[in-house]
HTML snippet that shows the backbone in 3Dmol.js (N, CA, C, O; Angstrom):
<script src="https://3Dmol.org/build/3Dmol-min.js"></script>
<div id="view" style="width:600px;height:400px;position:relative"></div>
<script>
const pdb = `
ATOM      1  N   UNK A   1      26.279 -16.561  -8.363  1.00  0.00           N
ATOM      2  CA  UNK A   1      26.076 -17.577  -7.537  1.00  0.00           C
ATOM      3  C   UNK A   1      27.397 -18.334  -7.412  1.00  0.00           C
ATOM      4  O   UNK A   1      27.962 -18.509  -6.333  1.00  0.00           O
ATOM      5  N   UNK A   2      27.899 -18.815  -8.713  1.00  0.00           N
ATOM      6  CA  UNK A   2      29.041 -19.580  -8.645  1.00  0.00           C
ATOM      7  C   UNK A   2      30.350 -18.914  -7.886  1.00  0.00           C
ATOM      8  O   UNK A   2      31.126 -19.599  -7.220  1.00  0.00           O
ATOM      9  N   UNK A   3      30.483 -17.587  -8.060  1.00  0.00           N
ATOM     10  CA  UNK A   3      31.566 -16.889  -7.373  1.00  0.00           C
ATOM     11  C   UNK A   3      31.220 -17.047  -5.966  1.00  0.00           C
ATOM     12  O   UNK A   3      32.181 -17.461  -5.317  1.00  0.00           O
ATOM     13  N   UNK A   4      30.230 -16.865  -5.324  1.00  0.00           N
ATOM     14  CA  UNK A   4      29.916 -16.989  -3.958  1.00  0.00           C
ATOM     15  C   UNK A   4      30.273 -18.287  -3.363  1.00  0.00           C
ATOM     16  O   UNK A   4      30.899 -18.490  -2.323  1.00  0.00           O
ATOM     17  N   UNK A   5      29.739 -19.187  -4.249  1.00  0.00           N
ATOM     18  CA  UNK A   5      29.831 -20.599  -3.686  1.00  0.00           C
ATOM     19  C   UNK A   5      31.372 -21.110  -3.708  1.00  0.00           C
ATOM     20  O   UNK A   5      31.837 -21.743  -2.760  1.00  0.00           O
ATOM     21  N   UNK A   6      32.013 -20.833  -4.693  1.00  0.00           N
ATOM     22  CA  UNK A   6      33.551 -21.069  -4.853  1.00  0.00           C
ATOM     23  C   UNK A   6      34.303 -20.249  -3.677  1.00  0.00           C
ATOM     24  O   UNK A   6      35.236 -20.772  -3.068  1.00  0.00           O
ATOM     25  N   UNK A   7      33.838 -18.898  -3.378  1.00  0.00           N
ATOM     26  CA  UNK A   7      34.586 -18.304  -2.237  1.00  0.00           C
ATOM     27  C   UNK A   7      34.234 -19.062  -1.120  1.00  0.00           C
ATOM     28  O   UNK A   7      35.208 -19.448  -0.474  1.00  0.00           O
ATOM     29  N   UNK A   8      33.109 -19.404  -0.680  1.00  0.00           N
ATOM     30  CA  UNK A   8      32.850 -20.010   0.423  1.00  0.00           C
ATOM     31  C   UNK A   8      33.492 -21.412   0.647  1.00  0.00           C
ATOM     32  O   UNK A   8      33.941 -21.755   1.741  1.00  0.00           O
ATOM     33  N   UNK A   9      33.505 -22.246  -0.530  1.00  0.00           N
ATOM     34  CA  UNK A   9      34.309 -23.455  -0.435  1.00  0.00           C
ATOM     35  C   UNK A   9      35.715 -23.169  -0.215  1.00  0.00           C
ATOM     36  O   UNK A   9      36.350 -23.695   0.699  1.00  0.00           O
ATOM     37  N   UNK A  10      36.176 -22.401  -0.981  1.00  0.00           N
ATOM     38  CA  UNK A  10      37.812 -22.011  -0.681  1.00  0.00           C
ATOM     39  C   UNK A  10      37.998 -21.672   0.760  1.00  0.00           C
ATOM     40  O   UNK A  10      38.921 -22.191   1.387  1.00  0.00           O
ATOM     41  N   UNK A  11      37.123 -20.777   1.355  1.00  0.00           N
ATOM     42  CA  UNK A  11      37.377 -20.411   2.587  1.00  0.00           C
ATOM     43  C   UNK A  11      37.387 -21.808   3.580  1.00  0.00           C
ATOM     44  O   UNK A  11      38.291 -22.083   4.370  1.00  0.00           O
ATOM     45  N   UNK A  12      36.244 -22.557   3.357  1.00  0.00           N
ATOM     46  CA  UNK A  12      36.318 -23.715   4.329  1.00  0.00           C
ATOM     47  C   UNK A  12      37.443 -24.725   4.216  1.00  0.00           C
ATOM     48  O   UNK A  12      37.992 -25.354   5.121  1.00  0.00           O
ATOM     49  N   UNK A  13      37.688 -24.747   2.802  1.00  0.00           N
ATOM     50  CA  UNK A  13      38.954 -25.724   2.434  1.00  0.00           C
ATOM     51  C   UNK A  13      40.232 -25.140   3.206  1.00  0.00           C
ATOM     52  O   UNK A  13      40.994 -25.931   3.762  1.00  0.00           O
ATOM     53  N   UNK A  14      40.461 -23.823   3.241  1.00  0.00           N
ATOM     54  CA  UNK A  14      41.612 -23.306   3.690  1.00  0.00           C
ATOM     55  C   UNK A  14      41.640 -23.088   5.284  1.00  0.00           C
ATOM     56  O   UNK A  14      42.593 -22.629   5.913  1.00  0.00           O
ATOM     57  N   UNK A  15      40.509 -23.473   5.769  1.00  0.00           N
ATOM     58  CA  UNK A  15      40.302 -23.300   7.251  1.00  0.00           C
ATOM     59  C   UNK A  15      40.308 -22.007   7.743  1.00  0.00           C
ATOM     60  O   UNK A  15      40.888 -21.821   8.813  1.00  0.00           O
ATOM     61  N   UNK A  16      39.717 -20.966   7.115  1.00  0.00           N
ATOM     62  CA  UNK A  16      39.770 -19.597   7.544  1.00  0.00           C
ATOM     63  C   UNK A  16      38.201 -19.417   8.113  1.00  0.00           C
ATOM     64  O   UNK A  16      37.272 -18.950   7.454  1.00  0.00           O
ATOM     65  N   UNK A  17      38.142 -19.824   9.279  1.00  0.00           N
ATOM     66  CA  UNK A  17      36.815 -19.891  10.010  1.00  0.00           C
ATOM     67  C   UNK A  17      36.526 -18.467  10.296  1.00  0.00           C
ATOM     68  O   UNK A  17      35.342 -18.160  10.155  1.00  0.00           O
ATOM     69  N   UNK A  18      37.264 -17.611  10.632  1.00  0.00           N
ATOM     70  CA  UNK A  18      36.951 -16.089  10.809  1.00  0.00           C
ATOM     71  C   UNK A  18      36.563 -15.438   9.524  1.00  0.00           C
ATOM     72  O   UNK A  18      35.620 -14.649   9.583  1.00  0.00           O
ATOM     73  N   UNK A  19      37.110 -15.633   8.428  1.00  0.00           N
ATOM     74  CA  UNK A  19      36.865 -14.977   7.221  1.00  0.00           C
ATOM     75  C   UNK A  19      35.503 -15.682   6.852  1.00  0.00           C
ATOM     76  O   UNK A  19      34.552 -14.974   6.522  1.00  0.00           O
ATOM     77  N   UNK A  20      35.395 -16.881   6.893  1.00  0.00           N
ATOM     78  CA  UNK A  20      34.106 -17.345   6.503  1.00  0.00           C
ATOM     79  C   UNK A  20      32.879 -16.929   7.391  1.00  0.00           C
ATOM     80  O   UNK A  20      31.790 -16.767   6.841  1.00  0.00           O
ATOM     81  N   UNK A  21      33.002 -16.767   8.613  1.00  0.00           N
ATOM     82  CA  UNK A  21      32.023 -16.205   9.380  1.00  0.00           C
ATOM     83  C   UNK A  21      31.702 -14.760   9.136  1.00  0.00           C
ATOM     84  O   UNK A  21      30.579 -14.279   9.284  1.00  0.00           O
ATOM     85  N   UNK A  22      32.808 -14.078   8.737  1.00  0.00           N
ATOM     86  CA  UNK A  22      32.491 -12.552   8.351  1.00  0.00           C
ATOM     87  C   UNK A  22      31.800 -12.649   7.024  1.00  0.00           C
ATOM     88  O   UNK A  22      30.909 -11.822   6.830  1.00  0.00           O
ATOM     89  N   UNK A  23      32.059 -13.530   6.066  1.00  0.00           N
ATOM     90  CA  UNK A  23      31.329 -13.798   4.902  1.00  0.00           C
ATOM     91  C   UNK A  23      29.881 -14.192   5.144  1.00  0.00           C
ATOM     92  O   UNK A  23      29.018 -13.732   4.396  1.00  0.00           O
ATOM     93  N   UNK A  24      29.544 -15.040   6.170  1.00  0.00           N
ATOM     94  CA  UNK A  24      28.273 -15.501   6.433  1.00  0.00           C
ATOM     95  C   UNK A  24      27.441 -14.426   7.048  1.00  0.00           C
ATOM     96  O   UNK A  24      26.233 -14.295   6.849  1.00  0.00           O
ATOM     97  N   UNK A  25      28.190 -13.658   7.820  1.00  0.00           N
ATOM     98  CA  UNK A  25      27.266 -12.571   8.453  1.00  0.00           C
ATOM     99  C   UNK A  25      27.093 -11.599   7.374  1.00  0.00           C
ATOM    100  O   UNK A  25      25.978 -11.082   7.306  1.00  0.00           O
ATOM    101  N   UNK A  26      27.998 -11.238   6.495  1.00  0.00           N
ATOM    102  CA  UNK A  26      27.711 -10.256   5.527  1.00  0.00           C
ATOM    103  C   UNK A  26      26.621 -10.685   4.648  1.00  0.00           C
ATOM    104  O   UNK A  26      25.742  -9.869   4.369  1.00  0.00           O
ATOM    105  N   UNK A  27      26.578 -11.931   4.161  1.00  0.00           N
ATOM    106  CA  UNK A  27      25.521 -12.525   3.397  1.00  0.00           C
ATOM    107  C   UNK A  27      24.163 -12.530   4.182  1.00  0.00           C
ATOM    108  O   UNK A  27      23.151 -12.413   3.492  1.00  0.00           O
ATOM    109  N   UNK A  28      24.032 -12.638   5.383  1.00  0.00           N
ATOM    110  CA  UNK A  28      22.915 -12.729   6.175  1.00  0.00           C
ATOM    111  C   UNK A  28      22.470 -11.196   6.214  1.00  0.00           C
ATOM    112  O   UNK A  28      21.269 -10.990   6.045  1.00  0.00           O
ATOM    113  N   UNK A  29      23.276 -10.138   6.409  1.00  0.00           N
ATOM    114  CA  UNK A  29      22.979  -8.727   6.294  1.00  0.00           C
ATOM    115  C   UNK A  29      22.253  -8.425   5.105  1.00  0.00           C
ATOM    116  O   UNK A  29      21.178  -7.826   5.122  1.00  0.00           O
ATOM    117  N   UNK A  30      22.831  -8.835   4.059  1.00  0.00           N
ATOM    118  CA  UNK A  30      22.276  -8.575   2.579  1.00  0.00           C
ATOM    119  C   UNK A  30      20.877  -9.081   2.548  1.00  0.00           C
ATOM    120  O   UNK A  30      19.936  -8.348   2.244  1.00  0.00           O
ATOM    121  N   UNK A  31      20.746 -10.300   2.853  1.00  0.00           N
ATOM    122  CA  UNK A  31      19.421 -10.994   2.929  1.00  0.00           C
ATOM    123  C   UNK A  31      18.468 -10.244   3.576  1.00  0.00           C
ATOM    124  O   UNK A  31      17.342 -10.073   3.106  1.00  0.00           O
ATOM    125  N   UNK A  32      18.916  -9.694   4.831  1.00  0.00           N
ATOM    126  CA  UNK A  32      18.059  -8.922   5.769  1.00  0.00           C
ATOM    127  C   UNK A  32      17.712  -7.652   5.017  1.00  0.00           C
ATOM    128  O   UNK A  32      16.521  -7.357   4.918  1.00  0.00           O
ATOM    129  N   UNK A  33      18.529  -6.966   4.543  1.00  0.00           N
ATOM    130  CA  UNK A  33      18.278  -5.737   3.826  1.00  0.00           C
ATOM    131  C   UNK A  33      17.380  -5.801   2.682  1.00  0.00           C
ATOM    132  O   UNK A  33      16.533  -4.929   2.484  1.00  0.00           O
ATOM    133  N   UNK A  34      17.552  -6.876   1.873  1.00  0.00           N
ATOM    134  CA  UNK A  34      16.625  -7.148   0.830  1.00  0.00           C
ATOM    135  C   UNK A  34      15.170  -7.466   1.298  1.00  0.00           C
ATOM    136  O   UNK A  34      14.184  -6.999   0.730  1.00  0.00           O
ATOM    137  N   UNK A  35      15.114  -8.303   2.387  1.00  0.00           N
ATOM    138  CA  UNK A  35      13.852  -8.407   2.939  1.00  0.00           C
ATOM    139  C   UNK A  35      13.115  -7.085   3.538  1.00  0.00           C
ATOM    140  O   UNK A  35      11.927  -6.807   3.370  1.00  0.00           O
ATOM    141  N   UNK A  36      13.960  -6.417   4.189  1.00  0.00           N
ATOM    142  CA  UNK A  36      13.403  -4.996   4.800  1.00  0.00           C
ATOM    143  C   UNK A  36      12.903  -4.010   3.577  1.00  0.00           C
ATOM    144  O   UNK A  36      12.001  -3.186   3.723  1.00  0.00           O
ATOM    145  N   UNK A  37      13.572  -4.203   2.440  1.00  0.00           N
ATOM    146  CA  UNK A  37      13.382  -3.220   1.297  1.00  0.00           C
ATOM    147  C   UNK A  37      12.047  -3.686   0.716  1.00  0.00           C
ATOM    148  O   UNK A  37      11.138  -2.908   0.427  1.00  0.00           O
ATOM    149  N   UNK A  38      11.987  -5.248   0.540  1.00  0.00           N
ATOM    150  CA  UNK A  38      10.595  -5.673  -0.028  1.00  0.00           C
ATOM    151  C   UNK A  38       9.473  -5.370   0.829  1.00  0.00           C
ATOM    152  O   UNK A  38       8.377  -5.142   0.318  1.00  0.00           O
ATOM    153  N   UNK A  39       9.634  -5.344   2.082  1.00  0.00           N
ATOM    154  CA  UNK A  39       8.503  -5.204   3.172  1.00  0.00           C
ATOM    155  C   UNK A  39       8.184  -3.596   2.970  1.00  0.00           C
ATOM    156  O   UNK A  39       7.012  -3.233   2.869  1.00  0.00           O
ATOM    157  N   UNK A  40       9.167  -2.736   2.922  1.00  0.00           N
ATOM    158  CA  UNK A  40       8.886  -1.366   2.640  1.00  0.00           C
ATOM    159  C   UNK A  40       8.095  -1.009   1.433  1.00  0.00           C
ATOM    160  O   UNK A  40       7.176  -0.193   1.506  1.00  0.00           O
ATOM    161  N   UNK A  41       8.400  -1.547   0.418  1.00  0.00           N
ATOM    162  CA  UNK A  41       7.732  -1.431  -0.989  1.00  0.00           C
ATOM    163  C   UNK A  41       6.385  -2.089  -0.743  1.00  0.00           C
ATOM    164  O   UNK A  41       5.413  -1.530  -1.250  1.00  0.00           O
ATOM    165  N   UNK A  42       6.210  -3.082  -0.110  1.00  0.00           N
ATOM    166  CA  UNK A  42       4.725  -3.714   0.081  1.00  0.00           C
ATOM    167  C   UNK A  42       3.903  -2.678   0.820  1.00  0.00           C
ATOM    168  O   UNK A  42       2.816  -2.286   0.395  1.00  0.00           O
ATOM    169  N   UNK A  43       4.502  -2.217   2.024  1.00  0.00           N
ATOM    170  CA  UNK A  43       3.850  -1.231   2.675  1.00  0.00           C
ATOM    171  C   UNK A  43       3.477   0.202   1.909  1.00  0.00           C
ATOM    172  O   UNK A  43       2.437   0.834   2.096  1.00  0.00           O
ATOM    173  N   UNK A  44       4.465   0.539   1.082  1.00  0.00           N
ATOM    174  CA  UNK A  44       3.981   1.764   0.265  1.00  0.00           C
ATOM    175  C   UNK A  44       3.030   1.281  -0.522  1.00  0.00           C
ATOM    176  O   UNK A  44       2.061   2.037  -0.595  1.00  0.00           O
ATOM    177  N   UNK A  45       2.921   0.032  -1.311  1.00  0.00           N
ATOM    178  CA  UNK A  45       1.899  -0.201  -2.219  1.00  0.00           C
ATOM    179  C   UNK A  45       0.373  -0.392  -1.392  1.00  0.00           C
ATOM    180  O   UNK A  45      -0.692  -0.049  -1.905  1.00  0.00           O
ATOM    181  N   UNK A  46       0.466  -0.871  -0.317  1.00  0.00           N
ATOM    182  CA  UNK A  46      -0.787  -1.310   0.434  1.00  0.00           C
ATOM    183  C   UNK A  46      -1.390   0.264   0.713  1.00  0.00           C
ATOM    184  O   UNK A  46      -2.535   0.607   0.417  1.00  0.00           O
ATOM    185  N   UNK A  47      -0.452   1.071   1.297  1.00  0.00           N
ATOM    186  CA  UNK A  47      -1.074   2.463   1.553  1.00  0.00           C
ATOM    187  C   UNK A  47      -1.558   3.180   0.475  1.00  0.00           C
ATOM    188  O   UNK A  47      -2.515   3.951   0.545  1.00  0.00           O
ATOM    189  N   UNK A  48      -0.840   2.913  -0.642  1.00  0.00           N
ATOM    190  CA  UNK A  48      -1.485   3.537  -2.002  1.00  0.00           C
ATOM    191  C   UNK A  48      -2.690   2.920  -2.335  1.00  0.00           C
ATOM    192  O   UNK A  48      -3.597   3.575  -2.850  1.00  0.00           O
ATOM    193  N   UNK A  49      -2.810   1.604  -2.072  1.00  0.00           N
ATOM    194  CA  UNK A  49      -4.098   0.999  -2.328  1.00  0.00           C
ATOM    195  C   UNK A  49      -5.273   1.524  -1.546  1.00  0.00           C
ATOM    196  O   UNK A  49      -6.323   1.846  -2.103  1.00  0.00           O
ATOM    197  N   UNK A  50      -5.073   1.607  -0.188  1.00  0.00           N
ATOM    198  CA  UNK A  50      -5.810   2.271   0.809  1.00  0.00           C
ATOM    199  C   UNK A  50      -6.144   3.699   0.394  1.00  0.00           C
ATOM    200  O   UNK A  50      -7.335   4.008   0.437  1.00  0.00           O
ATOM    201  N   UNK A  51      -5.260   4.611  -0.001  1.00  0.00           N
ATOM    202  CA  UNK A  51      -5.555   5.928  -0.444  1.00  0.00           C
ATOM    203  C   UNK A  51      -6.485   5.933  -1.662  1.00  0.00           C
ATOM    204  O   UNK A  51      -7.425   6.727  -1.702  1.00  0.00           O
ATOM    205  N   UNK A  52      -6.254   5.095  -2.625  1.00  0.00           N
ATOM    206  CA  UNK A  52      -7.034   4.925  -3.757  1.00  0.00           C
ATOM    207  C   UNK A  52      -8.468   4.648  -3.341  1.00  0.00           C
ATOM    208  O   UNK A  52      -9.427   5.293  -3.764  1.00  0.00           O
ATOM    209  N   UNK A  53      -8.535   3.737  -2.561  1.00  0.00           N
ATOM    210  CA  UNK A  53      -9.937   3.157  -2.080  1.00  0.00           C
ATOM    211  C   UNK A  53     -10.722   4.244  -1.318  1.00  0.00           C
ATOM    212  O   UNK A  53     -11.933   4.405  -1.475  1.00  0.00           O
ATOM    213  N   UNK A  54      -9.962   4.979  -0.486  1.00  0.00           N
ATOM    214  CA  UNK A  54     -10.429   6.057   0.252  1.00  0.00           C
ATOM    215  C   UNK A  54     -10.993   7.219  -0.717  1.00  0.00           C
ATOM    216  O   UNK A  54     -12.117   7.683  -0.528  1.00  0.00           O
ATOM    217  N   UNK A  55     -10.223   7.633  -1.684  1.00  0.00           N
ATOM    218  CA  UNK A  55     -10.509   8.502  -2.828  1.00  0.00           C
ATOM    219  C   UNK A  55     -11.647   8.148  -3.570  1.00  0.00           C
ATOM    220  O   UNK A  55     -12.381   9.074  -3.914  1.00  0.00           O
ATOM    221  N   UNK A  56     -11.973   6.902  -3.915  1.00  0.00           N
ATOM    222  CA  UNK A  56     -13.166   6.428  -4.523  1.00  0.00           C
ATOM    223  C   UNK A  56     -14.260   6.647  -3.638  1.00  0.00           C
ATOM    224  O   UNK A  56     -15.220   7.300  -4.049  1.00  0.00           O
ATOM    225  N   UNK A  57     -14.246   6.148  -2.371  1.00  0.00           N
ATOM    226  CA  UNK A  57     -15.325   6.315  -1.349  1.00  0.00           C
ATOM    227  C   UNK A  57     -15.869   7.694  -1.315  1.00  0.00           C
ATOM    228  O   UNK A  57     -17.053   8.004  -1.456  1.00  0.00           O
ATOM    229  N   UNK A  58     -14.747   8.575  -1.088  1.00  0.00           N
ATOM    230  CA  UNK A  58     -15.029   9.961  -1.017  1.00  0.00           C
ATOM    231  C   UNK A  58     -15.721  10.534  -2.253  1.00  0.00           C
ATOM    232  O   UNK A  58     -16.757  11.176  -2.080  1.00  0.00           O
ATOM    233  N   UNK A  59     -15.287  10.375  -3.363  1.00  0.00           N
ATOM    234  CA  UNK A  59     -16.039  10.762  -4.647  1.00  0.00           C
ATOM    235  C   UNK A  59     -17.276  10.113  -4.848  1.00  0.00           C
ATOM    236  O   UNK A  59     -18.089  10.646  -5.603  1.00  0.00           O
ATOM    237  N   UNK A  60     -17.559   8.991  -4.262  1.00  0.00           N
ATOM    238  CA  UNK A  60     -18.936   8.393  -4.132  1.00  0.00           C
ATOM    239  C   UNK A  60     -19.889   9.034  -3.394  1.00  0.00           C
ATOM    240  O   UNK A  60     -21.061   9.195  -3.734  1.00  0.00           O
ATOM    241  N   UNK A  61     -19.329   9.432  -2.292  1.00  0.00           N
ATOM    242  CA  UNK A  61     -20.090  10.253  -1.282  1.00  0.00           C
ATOM    243  C   UNK A  61     -20.399  11.521  -1.655  1.00  0.00           C
ATOM    244  O   UNK A  61     -21.506  11.987  -1.385  1.00  0.00           O
ATOM    245  N   UNK A  62     -19.534  12.173  -2.267  1.00  0.00           N
ATOM    246  CA  UNK A  62     -19.752  13.526  -2.791  1.00  0.00           C
ATOM    247  C   UNK A  62     -20.762  13.351  -3.905  1.00  0.00           C
ATOM    248  O   UNK A  62     -21.721  14.118  -3.828  1.00  0.00           O
ATOM    249  N   UNK A  63     -20.754  12.554  -4.868  1.00  0.00           N
ATOM    250  CA  UNK A  63     -21.773  12.364  -5.854  1.00  0.00           C
ATOM    251  C   UNK A  63     -23.117  12.057  -5.313  1.00  0.00           C
ATOM    252  O   UNK A  63     -24.126  12.562  -5.807  1.00  0.00           O
ATOM    253  N   UNK A  64     -23.154  11.231  -4.298  1.00  0.00           N
ATOM    254  CA  UNK A  64     -24.410  10.899  -3.602  1.00  0.00           C
ATOM    255  C   UNK A  64     -25.036  12.193  -2.811  1.00  0.00           C
ATOM    256  O   UNK A  64     -26.248  12.407  -2.783  1.00  0.00           O
ATOM    257  N   UNK A  65     -24.198  12.914  -2.260  1.00  0.00           N
ATOM    258  CA  UNK A  65     -24.611  14.179  -1.589  1.00  0.00           C
ATOM    259  C   UNK A  65     -25.246  15.195  -2.665  1.00  0.00           C
ATOM    260  O   UNK A  65     -26.224  15.882  -2.367  1.00  0.00           O
ATOM    261  N   UNK A  66     -24.656  15.252  -3.892  1.00  0.00           N
ATOM    262  CA  UNK A  66     -25.151  16.169  -4.890  1.00  0.00           C
ATOM    263  C   UNK A  66     -26.496  15.623  -5.239  1.00  0.00           C
ATOM    264  O   UNK A  66     -27.506  16.321  -5.326  1.00  0.00           O
ATOM    265  N   UNK A  67     -26.453  14.447  -5.416  1.00  0.00           N
ATOM    266  CA  UNK A  67     -27.918  13.850  -5.888  1.00  0.00           C
ATOM    267  C   UNK A  67     -28.809  13.983  -4.952  1.00  0.00           C
ATOM    268  O   UNK A  67     -29.905  14.431  -5.288  1.00  0.00           O
ATOM    269  N   UNK A  68     -28.578  13.641  -3.590  1.00  0.00           N
ATOM    270  CA  UNK A  68     -29.629  13.749  -2.597  1.00  0.00           C
ATOM    271  C   UNK A  68     -29.955  15.307  -2.487  1.00  0.00           C
ATOM    272  O   UNK A  68     -31.112  15.620  -2.207  1.00  0.00           O
ATOM    273  N   UNK A  69     -29.092  16.204  -2.672  1.00  0.00           N
ATOM    274  CA  UNK A  69     -29.329  17.687  -2.358  1.00  0.00           C
ATOM    275  C   UNK A  69     -30.377  18.104  -3.604  1.00  0.00           C
ATOM    276  O   UNK A  69     -31.282  18.917  -3.417  1.00  0.00           O
ATOM    277  N   UNK A  70     -30.152  17.465  -4.867  1.00  0.00           N
ATOM    278  CA  UNK A  70     -31.175  17.769  -6.020  1.00  0.00           C
ATOM    279  C   UNK A  70     -32.551  17.301  -5.635  1.00  0.00           C
ATOM    280  O   UNK A  70     -33.559  18.007  -5.646  1.00  0.00           O
ATOM    281  N   UNK A  71     -32.481  15.984  -5.280  1.00  0.00           N
ATOM    282  CA  UNK A  71     -33.677  15.157  -4.982  1.00  0.00           C
ATOM    283  C   UNK A  71     -34.464  16.082  -3.754  1.00  0.00           C
ATOM    284  O   UNK A  71     -35.647  16.399  -3.882  1.00  0.00           O
ATOM    285  N   UNK A  72     -33.878  16.362  -2.888  1.00  0.00           N
ATOM    286  CA  UNK A  72     -34.172  17.265  -1.551  1.00  0.00           C
ATOM    287  C   UNK A  72     -35.110  18.452  -2.127  1.00  0.00           C
ATOM    288  O   UNK A  72     -36.298  18.607  -1.845  1.00  0.00           O
ATOM    289  N   UNK A  73     -34.335  19.254  -2.989  1.00  0.00           N
ATOM    290  CA  UNK A  73     -34.864  20.500  -3.563  1.00  0.00           C
ATOM    291  C   UNK A  73     -36.189  20.197  -4.308  1.00  0.00           C
ATOM    292  O   UNK A  73     -37.185  20.908  -4.171  1.00  0.00           O
ATOM    293  N   UNK A  74     -36.143  19.084  -5.117  1.00  0.00           N
ATOM    294  CA  UNK A  74     -37.173  18.634  -5.731  1.00  0.00           C
ATOM    295  C   UNK A  74     -38.481  18.550  -4.932  1.00  0.00           C
ATOM    296  O   UNK A  74     -39.512  19.169  -5.194  1.00  0.00           O
ATOM    297  N   UNK A  75     -38.288  17.694  -3.919  1.00  0.00           N
ATOM    298  CA  UNK A  75     -39.377  17.424  -2.933  1.00  0.00           C
ATOM    299  C   UNK A  75     -39.742  18.727  -2.143  1.00  0.00           C
ATOM    300  O   UNK A  75     -40.924  18.853  -1.822  1.00  0.00           O
ATOM    301  N   UNK A  76     -38.938  19.613  -1.830  1.00  0.00           N
ATOM    302  CA  UNK A  76     -39.305  20.845  -1.362  1.00  0.00           C
ATOM    303  C   UNK A  76     -40.189  21.607  -2.350  1.00  0.00           C
ATOM    304  O   UNK A  76     -41.288  22.071  -2.048  1.00  0.00           O
ATOM    305  N   UNK A  77     -39.720  21.681  -3.341  1.00  0.00           N
ATOM    306  CA  UNK A  77     -40.329  22.464  -4.565  1.00  0.00           C
ATOM    307  C   UNK A  77     -41.870  21.788  -4.608  1.00  0.00           C
ATOM    308  O   UNK A  77     -42.836  22.537  -4.462  1.00  0.00           O
ATOM    309  N   UNK A  78     -42.051  20.448  -4.798  1.00  0.00           N
ATOM    310  CA  UNK A  78     -43.281  19.739  -4.873  1.00  0.00           C
ATOM    311  C   UNK A  78     -44.319  20.260  -3.690  1.00  0.00           C
ATOM    312  O   UNK A  78     -45.481  20.638  -3.842  1.00  0.00           O
ATOM    313  N   UNK A  79     -43.587  20.169  -2.521  1.00  0.00           N
ATOM    314  CA  UNK A  79     -44.596  20.317  -1.243  1.00  0.00           C
ATOM    315  C   UNK A  79     -44.807  21.973  -1.363  1.00  0.00           C
ATOM    316  O   UNK A  79     -45.926  22.382  -1.053  1.00  0.00           O
ATOM    317  N   UNK A  80     -43.951  22.817  -1.732  1.00  0.00           N
ATOM    318  CA  UNK A  80     -44.467  24.188  -1.800  1.00  0.00           C
ATOM    319  C   UNK A  80     -45.481  24.485  -2.835  1.00  0.00           C
ATOM    320  O   UNK A  80     -46.366  25.332  -2.721  1.00  0.00           O
ATOM    321  N   UNK A  81     -45.267  23.670  -3.917  1.00  0.00           N
ATOM    322  CA  UNK A  81     -46.294  23.898  -5.002  1.00  0.00           C
ATOM    323  C   UNK A  81     -47.695  23.435  -4.453  1.00  0.00           C
ATOM    324  O   UNK A  81     -48.700  24.123  -4.635  1.00  0.00           O
ATOM    325  N   UNK A  82     -47.715  22.382  -3.854  1.00  0.00           N
ATOM    326  CA  UNK A  82     -48.921  21.897  -3.290  1.00  0.00           C
ATOM    327  C   UNK A  82     -49.545  22.856  -2.145  1.00  0.00           C
ATOM    328  O   UNK A  82     -50.766  22.945  -2.018  1.00  0.00           O
ATOM    329  N   UNK A  83     -48.791  23.452  -1.455  1.00  0.00           N
ATOM    330  CA  UNK A  83     -49.031  24.271  -0.365  1.00  0.00           C
ATOM    331  C   UNK A  83     -49.775  25.516  -0.898  1.00  0.00           C
ATOM    332  O   UNK A  83     -50.808  25.966  -0.404  1.00  0.00           O
ATOM    333  N   UNK A  84     -48.938  26.155  -2.266  1.00  0.00           N
ATOM    334  CA  UNK A  84     -49.596  27.298  -2.756  1.00  0.00           C
ATOM    335  C   UNK A  84     -50.934  27.009  -3.381  1.00  0.00           C
ATOM    336  O   UNK A  84     -51.795  27.889  -3.369  1.00  0.00           O
ATOM    337  N   UNK A  85     -51.170  25.817  -3.935  1.00  0.00           N
ATOM    338  CA  UNK A  85     -52.480  25.368  -4.634  1.00  0.00           C
ATOM    339  C   UNK A  85     -53.619  25.290  -3.433  1.00  0.00           C
ATOM    340  O   UNK A  85     -54.743  25.759  -3.606  1.00  0.00           O
ATOM    341  N   UNK A  86     -53.225  24.665  -2.230  1.00  0.00           N
ATOM    342  CA  UNK A  86     -54.051  24.648  -1.271  1.00  0.00           C
ATOM    343  C   UNK A  86     -54.611  25.769  -0.708  1.00  0.00           C
ATOM    344  O   UNK A  86     -55.804  25.836  -0.411  1.00  0.00           O
ATOM    345  N   UNK A  87     -53.642  26.842  -0.509  1.00  0.00           N
ATOM    346  CA  UNK A  87     -53.920  28.014  -0.025  1.00  0.00           C
ATOM    347  C   UNK A  87     -54.728  29.007  -0.920  1.00  0.00           C
ATOM    348  O   UNK A  87     -55.012  30.128  -0.498  1.00  0.00           O
TER     349      UNK A  87
END
`;
const viewer = $3Dmol.createViewer("view");
viewer.addModel(pdb, "pdb");
viewer.setStyle({}, {cartoon: {color: "spectrum"}});
viewer.zoomTo();
viewer.render();
</script>
């Protein structure tokens, strides 16, 4: 940071406006690149969280379907047994 500050101050003292503007634009571009990278990492992280949440929901649904199928078969067997006894 001290190097950048001294470079900037030297350019202002020597009245190198063009050089200072170029330096300022470069600094702005670097900051923008950093912000864009941070946003991209954040987007990747959010997408990963959404995928994890979706996978959890799908696994819960799969378990619920298996449980419901077992219970449905038990109910069917129960009514089949009752039907056989009444016949």
